[in-house]
C-alpha positions as CSV (number, residue, x, y, z in Angstrom):
1,X,-0.5,0.0,0.1
2,X,0.9,3.4,-0.6
3,X,2.6,5.4,1.9
4,X,0.6,8.3,3.5
5,X,1.6,11.2,5.8
6,X,-1.4,11.0,8.8
7,X,-3.4,14.1,8.5
8,X,-5.1,15.7,11.7
9,X,-8.6,16.5,9.5
10,X,-10.3,14.6,6.7
11,X,-8.7,15.3,3.7
12,X,-10.7,18.0,1.7
13,X,-11.1,18.6,-1.7
14,X,-13.3,21.5,-3.8
15,X,-14.2,21.3,-7.1
16,X,-15.2,24.0,-9.0
17,X,-16.8,22.7,-12.5
18,X,-19.9,21.8,-14.4
19,X,-22.4,18.7,-13.9
20,X,-24.3,17.4,-16.8
21,X,-26.6,14.3,-17.5
22,X,-24.9,12.0,-19.9
23,X,-27.2,10.2,-22.5
24,X,-25.0,7.7,-24.0
25,X,-25.5,5.5,-27.4
26,X,-24.0,2.2,-27.7
27,X,-22.6,2.0,-31.5
28,X,-20.8,-0.8,-32.8
29,X,-18.4,2.1,-34.2
30,X,-18.8,5.8,-33.9
31,X,-20.2,7.5,-37.0
32,X,-18.2,9.8,-39.8
33,X,-19.2,13.2,-40.9
34,X,-22.4,12.4,-42.6
35,X,-23.1,9.0,-41.4
36,X,-26.1,7.5,-39.7
37,X,-25.6,4.6,-37.8
38,X,-28.3,2.5,-35.5
39,X,-28.1,2.3,-31.3
40,X,-27.6,-0.7,-29.8
41,X,-29.2,0.8,-26.8
42,X,-29.2,4.4,-24.4
43,X,-28.4,4.9,-20.9
44,X,-29.1,8.4,-18.8
45,X,-26.6,8.9,-16.5
46,X,-24.9,12.0,-14.5
47,X,-21.9,13.2,-15.6
48,X,-20.0,16.7,-16.2
49,X,-16.1,16.8,-15.7
50,X,-17.3,18.9,-12.5
51,X,-19.4,16.2,-11.2
52,X,-17.3,13.0,-12.2
53,X,-14.2,14.4,-10.4
54,X,-16.1,15.5,-7.0
55,X,-17.7,11.9,-7.2
56,X,-14.2,10.4,-7.9
57,X,-12.1,12.4,-4.9
58,X,-15.1,11.6,-2.6
59,X,-15.2,7.9,-3.7
60,X,-11.1,7.6,-2.9
61,X,-12.2,8.8,0.6
62,X,-11.8,12.5,0.3
63,X,-14.2,15.0,2.0
64,X,-15.8,16.9,-1.3
65,X,-17.3,19.8,-2.0
66,X,-18.7,20.4,-5.9
67,X,-19.6,23.8,-6.5
68,X,-21.5,24.3,-10.3
69,X,-25.2,24.9,-10.9
70,X,-27.8,23.2,-12.5
71,X,-31.7,23.9,-13.6
72,X,-34.8,23.5,-11.5
73,X,-35.8,21.0,-13.4
74,X,-35.7,16.9,-13.7
75,X,-31.6,16.1,-14.5
76,X,-30.5,19.0,-12.0
77,X,-33.6,16.8,-9.1
78,X,-31.6,13.7,-10.5
79,X,-27.8,16.0,-9.9
80,X,-28.5,17.0,-6.6
81,X,-29.7,13.7,-5.5
82,X,-26.7,11.7,-6.4
83,X,-24.4,14.0,-5.6
84,X,-26.0,13.7,-2.7
85,X,-25.8,9.6,-2.3
86,X,-22.0,10.1,-2.7
87,X,-21.7,12.1,0.4
88,X,-20.6,15.2,-1.9
89,X,-21.5,18.6,-0.1
90,X,-24.3,20.0,-2.0
91,X,-24.5,23.8,0.0
92,X,-22.4,25.3,-2.6
93,X,-24.0,24.1,-6.0
94,X,-26.2,26.6,-7.3
95,X,-29.9,26.4,-8.9
96,X,-30.4,28.7,-11.4
97,X,-32.9,29.9,-14.4
98,X,-31.7,27.4,-17.3
99,X,-31.6,23.5,-17.9
100,X,-29.4,21.6,-16.4
101,X,-26.0,20.9,-18.9
102,X,-26.3,17.6,-21.2
103,X,-24.2,15.4,-22.8
104,X,-24.9,13.3,-25.9
105,X,-22.4,10.5,-25.6
106,X,-21.9,7.9,-28.5
107,X,-19.7,5.0,-27.0
108,X,-18.1,2.0,-29.4
109,X,-17.7,-1.6,-29.1
110,X,-13.9,-0.9,-28.4
111,X,-14.6,1.6,-25.5
112,X,-13.8,4.6,-27.2
113,X,-16.2,7.6,-27.6
114,X,-17.1,10.7,-28.7
115,X,-19.0,13.2,-26.9
116,X,-21.2,16.8,-27.8
117,X,-22.3,18.7,-24.7
118,X,-25.1,21.7,-23.9
119,X,-23.5,24.0,-21.7
120,X,-26.9,25.4,-20.0
121,X,-26.5,26.0,-16.9
122,X,-22.6,25.3,-16.2
123,X,-22.5,28.7,-18.6
124,X,-24.5,31.0,-15.9
125,X,-21.5,29.3,-13.5
126,X,-20.1,33.1,-13.3
127,X,-19.0,34.6,-10.2
128,X,-17.8,32.9,-7.0
129,X,-19.6,34.1,-3.4
130,X,-18.2,34.7,0.2
131,X,-19.1,31.1,0.7
132,X,-17.8,29.8,-2.7
133,X,-14.6,31.7,-1.0
134,X,-14.5,30.1,2.5
135,X,-14.8,26.8,1.0
136,X,-11.4,27.4,-1.4
137,X,-9.4,28.4,1.3
138,X,-10.6,25.8,3.6
139,X,-9.9,22.8,1.1
140,X,-6.4,21.0,0.7
141,X,-7.0,20.2,-2.9
142,X,-9.2,22.6,-5.0
143,X,-9.7,20.9,-8.6
144,X,-11.2,23.4,-12.0
145,X,-11.8,22.2,-15.5
146,X,-12.8,24.1,-18.6
147,X,-16.4,23.5,-19.1
148,X,-17.3,26.4,-16.9
149,X,-16.8,29.9,-17.8
150,X,-13.3,30.7,-18.0
151,X,-13.5,33.9,-15.4
152,X,-14.8,31.7,-12.9
153,X,-11.6,29.1,-13.4
154,X,-9.6,32.0,-12.9
155,X,-10.9,33.5,-10.1
156,X,-11.3,30.2,-8.3
157,X,-7.3,29.1,-9.0
158,X,-6.5,32.8,-7.8
159,X,-8.6,32.5,-5.0
160,X,-6.6,29.0,-4.0
161,X,-3.4,30.0,-4.2
162,X,-3.6,32.9,-2.0
163,X,-4.9,30.4,0.5
164,X,-2.6,27.8,0.0
165,X,-5.1,25.3,-1.5
166,X,-3.0,22.9,-4.4
167,X,-4.0,23.9,-7.6
168,X,-5.3,21.2,-10.2
169,X,-6.1,22.4,-13.5
170,X,-7.4,19.9,-15.9
171,X,-7.6,21.9,-19.0
172,X,-10.3,20.0,-20.4
173,X,-12.0,20.4,-23.3
174,X,-9.4,22.5,-24.5
175,X,-9.0,26.1,-25.4
176,X,-6.6,28.9,-25.3
177,X,-6.2,29.6,-21.5
178,X,-6.5,33.3,-19.8
179,X,-3.1,35.6,-19.6
180,X,-1.9,34.4,-15.2
181,X,-4.3,30.9,-15.6
182,X,-1.2,28.9,-15.1
183,X,0.7,30.9,-13.2
184,X,-1.9,30.1,-10.0
185,X,-1.8,26.3,-10.9
186,X,0.6,23.9,-9.0
187,X,-0.8,20.9,-11.0
188,X,-1.9,20.9,-14.7
189,X,-3.4,16.9,-16.0
190,X,-3.2,17.2,-19.6
191,X,-4.2,14.4,-22.8
192,X,-1.1,14.4,-24.9
193,X,-2.9,16.5,-27.2
194,X,-3.9,19.0,-24.8
195,X,-0.5,19.5,-23.6
196,X,0.4,19.9,-27.2
197,X,-2.1,22.2,-27.7
198,X,-0.4,24.6,-24.9
199,X,3.2,24.0,-26.1
200,X,2.1,25.5,-29.3
201,X,3.4,22.0,-30.7
202,X,2.6,21.3,-34.5
203,X,2.3,17.9,-34.8
204,X,-0.6,17.7,-32.3
205,X,0.8,14.9,-29.9
206,X,3.6,15.4,-27.8
207,X,6.3,14.5,-29.1
208,X,10.3,15.8,-29.5
209,X,10.3,16.2,-32.4
210,X,8.3,19.4,-32.7
211,X,10.1,20.3,-29.3
212,X,6.8,20.0,-27.5
213,X,8.0,17.9,-25.1
214,X,11.0,20.2,-23.8
215,X,8.0,23.1,-23.3
216,X,5.6,21.3,-21.2
217,X,7.6,21.5,-18.2
218,X,7.6,25.3,-18.6
219,X,3.5,25.3,-18.3
220,X,3.6,24.2,-14.5
221,X,5.5,23.1,-11.9
222,X,4.1,19.8,-11.8
223,X,3.1,18.3,-15.4
224,X,0.9,14.8,-15.7
225,X,0.3,13.8,-19.5
226,X,-2.2,11.1,-19.2
227,X,-1.8,8.7,-22.1
228,X,-4.9,6.3,-22.3
229,X,-3.8,2.9,-21.8
230,X,-0.3,3.6,-21.7
231,X,-0.8,5.0,-18.4
232,X,0.8,8.6,-17.6
233,X,3.8,10.9,-18.2
234,X,4.6,12.8,-14.7
235,X,7.1,15.7,-15.3
236,X,8.0,17.5,-12.0
237,X,9.8,21.0,-13.1
238,X,14.3,20.2,-12.3
239,X,13.7,16.6,-12.2
240,X,13.6,13.4,-15.1
241,X,9.8,12.8,-15.8
242,X,8.6,9.9,-14.4
243,X,6.2,7.0,-17.2
244,X,3.8,5.6,-14.7
245,X,2.1,2.2,-16.4
246,X,-1.8,1.6,-16.4
247,X,-1.8,-2.5,-16.0
248,X,-3.3,-3.9,-18.7
249,X,-7.1,-4.2,-18.9
250,X,-10.3,-4.9,-20.9
251,X,-11.8,-1.6,-21.8
252,X,-15.6,-1.0,-22.1
253,X,-16.2,2.6,-22.0
254,X,-13.2,5.3,-22.0
255,X,-16.3,7.9,-20.6
256,X,-15.1,10.1,-17.1
257,X,-11.6,7.6,-17.2
258,X,-9.5,11.0,-17.6
259,X,-12.2,12.5,-14.6
260,X,-11.7,9.6,-12.5
261,X,-7.8,10.5,-12.7
262,X,-8.2,13.6,-11.6
263,X,-10.4,13.0,-8.8
264,X,-8.6,10.2,-7.5
265,X,-5.4,12.2,-7.7
266,X,-7.0,14.7,-6.1
267,X,-8.2,12.7,-3.2
268,X,-4.3,11.3,-2.7
269,X,-2.6,14.2,-2.6
270,X,-5.1,16.0,0.0
271,X,-4.3,12.8,2.4
272,X,-0.6,13.8,1.7
273,X,0.8,11.1,-0.7
274,X,3.9,11.9,-2.5
275,X,3.3,13.2,-6.4
276,X,4.3,10.1,-7.8
277,X,2.7,7.5,-5.4
278,X,-1.0,9.5,-6.5
279,X,0.0,9.3,-9.8
280,X,-0.1,6.0,-9.7
281,X,-3.3,5.5,-7.2
282,X,-4.9,7.6,-10.0
283,X,-3.9,5.5,-12.8
284,X,-5.0,2.2,-11.6
285,X,-8.3,4.2,-10.3
286,X,-9.2,4.9,-13.8
287,X,-7.9,1.4,-15.5
288,X,-10.9,0.2,-13.1
289,X,-13.0,2.8,-14.7
290,X,-12.7,2.1,-18.3
291,X,-14.2,-1.6,-17.2
292,X,-17.5,-0.4,-16.5
293,X,-19.6,1.5,-18.8
294,X,-20.9,5.4,-18.0
295,X,-19.1,8.2,-16.2
296,X,-20.3,8.5,-12.9
297,X,-21.6,5.0,-12.7
298,X,-17.8,3.6,-13.5
299,X,-15.9,5.4,-10.3
300,X,-14.5,2.6,-8.4
301,X,-15.2,3.2,-4.5
302,X,-12.2,3.4,-2.6
303,X,-11.9,0.1,-1.2
304,X,-11.5,-1.0,-4.7
305,X,-8.6,1.0,-5.6
306,X,-6.8,0.1,-2.2
307,X,-7.7,-4.0,-3.4
308,X,-6.2,-3.6,-6.8
309,X,-3.4,-1.8,-5.3
310,X,-2.5,-4.3,-3.2
311,X,-2.8,-7.5,-5.4
312,X,-2.5,-6.0,-8.6
313,X,-5.9,-7.6,-9.7
314,X,-7.9,-5.0,-11.7
315,X,-10.2,-7.7,-13.5
316,X,-10.1,-10.9,-15.8
317,X,-8.1,-9.1,-18.3
318,X,-5.9,-7.1,-16.2
319,X,-2.1,-7.8,-16.0
């Protein structure tokens, strides 16, 4: 089991981000432009990067608060009820005059997906209240992403930094970032394409040929580049990069795997795990999640993560 330091209080994670309801369509293959395919079945489940990451942090053992916005509608009530069942503090969830965000997701037989998001209420998450600020300053770790207005993302990062809270930015969905945002970020989590974009790599992949790999260390003190089934690469400024391999598993649905990684990482860091140990913990959590369908439904509980870490058993096809 990974070494941790003893915390005098429960580790606290605050997530500022989106909350959606996902409508998932199972297909044989992702449709090409102009192509129509038949679905083999549909499901409706909670999702959105902020909600996914909050659930992942809570199920990994952290006391978790989500700051988000939902509509006064069926999907909003579904979201609130689900968050409460996961033990997440919903006191700072706003109910607004806009529909709850939704996502249409197509998942193929290999577990790959394509996603269309309607922001809905998420677009109204503008400005942070006094209560929000108090929660951010009291947190051990803050997690932010890019499915809400960028001004709110930047404000949350500034408040977290001022309060000595560890700030994790998952720069997804990728877009150009406001000036100064990365200066308030302690840990940046991106996939290869997002890292290449932020490093101004030309190929769309992170490799030494276009100089992007050499630039990634300049983005934040710690940069974690997730690589799907390959695991993740940890870049700590001033140190050699570390490849953290993922165990081999059979993927049923990759939806939410990156968010599971971020939430589990936040919980592990809030506990006091070293960064490398926390990345290994998060890689295992994400590897467990891809074996089940759906974003929130696939996120593992702490007991399952701990068992996988101690035994190496992540499922029938793990290695």
